[in-house]
ROPADO-59367 format. One line per field, with one value per residue (C-alpha): residue in three letters; chain; z, y, x. Coordinates in Angstrom, 1 decimal. Layout:
<recs>
dofi <- [ALA:...]
mivex <- [A:...]
zz <- [Z:...]
yy <- [Y:...]
xx <- [X:...]
</recs>
This chain:
<recs>
dofi <- [MET:SER:ASP:THR:ARG:GLU:THR:PRO:PRO:GLY:MET:ASP:PRO:ASP:LEU:PRO:LEU:SER:VAL:THR:LEU:GLU:VAL:ARG:ASP:ARG:CYS:LEU:CYS:LEU:HIS:LEU:GLN:ARG:ALA:ALA:ARG:ILE:VAL:ALA:ARG:ARG:PHE:ASP:GLU:ALA:LEU:ALA:PRO:LEU:ASP:LEU:SER:ASN:LYS:GLN:PHE:SER:VAL:LEU:MET:ALA:LEU:ASN:ARG:PRO:ASP:GLY:PRO:ARG:LEU:GLY:ALA:LEU:VAL:GLU:VAL:LEU:GLY:MET:ASP:ARG:THR:THR:LEU:THR:ALA:ALA:LEU:LYS:PRO:LEU:GLU:ARG:ARG:GLY:LEU:VAL:GLU:SER:SER:PRO:ASP:PRO:ALA:ASP:ALA:ARG:ALA:ARG:ARG:LEU:ARG:LEU:THR:PRO:ALA:GLY:GLN:GLY:VAL:LEU:LYS:ALA:ALA:LEU:PRO:VAL:TRP:ARG:GLU:THR:HIS:ASP:ALA:ILE:ASP:ALA:ALA:ALA:GLY:ALA:GLU:ALA:VAL:ALA:GLY:LEU:THR:ALA:GLY:LEU:ALA:GLU:LEU:ALA:GLY:PRO:GLU:GLY:SER:LEU:LYS]
mivex <- [A:A:A:A:A:A:A:A:A:A:A:A:A:A:A:A:A:A:A:A:A:A:A:A:A:A:A:A:A:A:A:A:A:A:A:A:A:A:A:A:A:A:A:A:A:A:A:A:A:A:A:A:A:A:A:A:A:A:A:A:A:A:A:A:A:A:A:A:A:A:A:A:A:A:A:A:A:A:A:A:A:A:A:A:A:A:A:A:A:A:A:A:A:A:A:A:A:A:A:A:A:A:A:A:A:A:A:A:A:A:A:A:A:A:A:A:A:A:A:A:A:A:A:A:A:A:A:A:A:A:A:A:A:A:A:A:A:A:A:A:A:A:A:A:A:A:A:A:A:A:A:A:A:A:A:A:A:A:A:A:A:A:A]
zz <- [15.4:16.4:14.7:14.7:14.1:11.1:7.7:5.7:2.0:0.1:2.5:2.3:6.3:6.6:6.0:8.7:9.4:11.9:10.5:8.2:10.8:12.4:9.3:9.9:13.3:12.8:10.0:10.2:5.9:5.7:8.5:6.4:3.8:4.5:6.6:3.8:1.6:3.7:4.8:1.1:-0.5:2.7:0.9:-2.0:-1.5:0.2:-2.7:-5.3:-5.7:-6.6:-9.5:-7.2:-5.4:-2.2:-4.5:-6.7:-3.6:-1.9:-5.7:-5.4:-2.0:-2.1:-5.5:-3.4:-2.3:-3.6:-6.1:-7.9:-7.7:-10.0:-9.9:-8.4:-5.2:-5.7:-5.3:-2.0:-0.8:-1.8:-1.1:-5.0:-7.4:-10.9:-13.0:-10.6:-10.3:-13.3:-14.4:-11.4:-13.0:-16.5:-16.3:-13.0:-16.4:-19.0:-16.6:-16.7:-12.7:-13.0:-15.2:-16.5:-16.9:-18.3:-14.6:-15.3:-13.7:-15.3:-19.2:-18.7:-15.2:-15.0:-12.7:-11.4:-10.8:-9.1:-12.2:-10.3:-11.3:-8.8:-6.2:-6.4:-6.2:-4.1:-1.5:-2.4:-1.2:1.7:3.8:3.0:3.7:7.3:8.0:7.1:9.2:11.9:11.1:11.8:14.3:16.4:15.6:16.0:18.5:17.7:20.6:18.8:15.4:16.0:17.9:14.5:12.2:14.3:14.5:10.3:10.1:12.7:10.5:7.0:8.2:6.3:3.1:3.8:5.0:2.9:1.5]
yy <- [-10.2:-7.0:-4.4:-5.6:-3.1:-5.1:-4.3:-7.7:-7.6:-5.7:-3.4:-0.1:1.1:3.3:1.2:-1.6:-4.4:-2.2:-0.3:-2.7:-3.9:-0.7:0.5:-3.3:-3.0:0.5:1.8:2.9:2.1:-0.5:-2.2:-0.6:-2.1:-4.7:-6.0:-4.0:-6.4:-10.1:-8.3:-7.5:-11.4:-12.2:-10.0:-10.9:-14.6:-14.1:-12.6:-13.7:-16.5:-13.2:-11.6:-9.6:-7.8:-6.1:-3.2:-3.2:-3.9:-0.5:1.1:-0.7:0.7:4.1:4.6:3.4:6.8:8.6:11.5:9.7:10.9:12.9:11.3:13.2:13.4:8.9:10.4:11.2:9.1:5.9:8.1:6.2:8.4:9.5:7.2:3.9:4.3:5.0:1.6:0.0:1.4:0.2:-3.9:-2.6:-0.5:-3.4:-5.8:-3.2:-2.4:1.6:4.1:7.4:10.1:13.8:16.5:18.1:21.4:20.7:19.3:18.5:16.3:13.1:11.5:7.6:5.5:1.8:-0.4:-2.0:-4.7:-3.3:-2.5:-6.5:-7.7:-5.9:-6.4:-9.6:-9.2:-7.2:-10.4:-12.4:-8.6:-8.5:-12.3:-11.5:-8.2:-10.2:-13.4:-10.8:-8.6:-11.9:-12.8:-9.6:-8.1:-6.1:-3.3:-3.5:-3.5:-0.8:0.9:0.6:0.8:4.6:5.2:5.0:7.8:10.2:9.3:9.6:13.0:14.9:13.3:10.4:11.4:10.8:13.8]
xx <- [29.2:32.0:33.6:37.1:40.3:41.6:39.9:39.9:40.7:38.3:36.8:36.5:37.2:35.7:32.9:33.1:30.5:29.7:28.1:26.4:24.6:23.9:21.3:19.9:19.0:18.2:16.7:13.3:12.3:14.6:12.0:8.7:9.5:10.7:6.8:5.2:6.2:5.4:2.3:1.2:1.8:0.0:-3.5:-2.2:-2.5:-5.4:-7.1:-6.3:-9.2:-11.0:-8.5:-6.8:-3.9:-3.7:-2.8:-6.1:-8.0:-6.8:-8.0:-11.0:-11.9:-10.5:-12.6:-15.7:-17.7:-19.9:-18.3:-15.8:-12.7:-9.8:-6.7:-5.0:-7.1:-6.1:-2.6:-2.8:-4.7:-2.5:0.8:1.6:2.7:0.3:2.2:2.0:-1.0:-2.4:-0.6:-3.0:-5.6:-5.7:-6.5:-9.3:-11.4:-10.5:-11.8:-15.0:-13.9:-13.8:-15.1:-13.6:-15.5:-15.4:-14.9:-17.9:-15.9:-13.1:-13.4:-9.3:-9.6:-11.4:-13.2:-12.7:-15.6:-16.6:-18.6:-21.9:-19.3:-16.8:-18.8:-19.4:-15.8:-15.5:-18.0:-17.0:-13.0:-14.3:-14.9:-11.3:-9.1:-11.0:-10.4:-6.6:-6.8:-8.3:-5.5:-3.1:-4.0:-4.3:-0.5:0.8:-1.6:-5.1:-3.2:0.1:-1.7:-3.6:-0.4:1.6:-1.1:-1.5:2.3:1.9:-0.6:1.9:4.6:3.0:1.3:-1.9:-0.5:-1.8:-5.8:-8.7:-10.2]
</recs>
């Protein structure tokens, strides 16, 4: 549709349809969120038999380290706020997949670790994740996905890097 000089009844003349179309076609946030929801849904469906969401898989994978990170380190890696991450951790702790313990260096802080059960679920989820990712790579083209991943990492900057 094209923008016309006449403003239909009920439309603000300073907000013509052309503005809506510009935002629809140009808005990076809109396109990223839409793509993220579609990809997340695909991983959610694939991981459902393991009673995991893609967010939970990411949290478990971020905990797959020898040193048991603090919550703040996970916030940075996952790009989540503390409240969202805390809410995501609760069901994993209830299932016995994650445990929290005092940080020996700072009694006010807590360290998070995968339990043996958490490692087992993560081990079972990894082939499902790989298969799903391989299917996405094949559908979109591995080079396109690699370029997208690199571009998104650049957009996220050093905040998104694993520490």
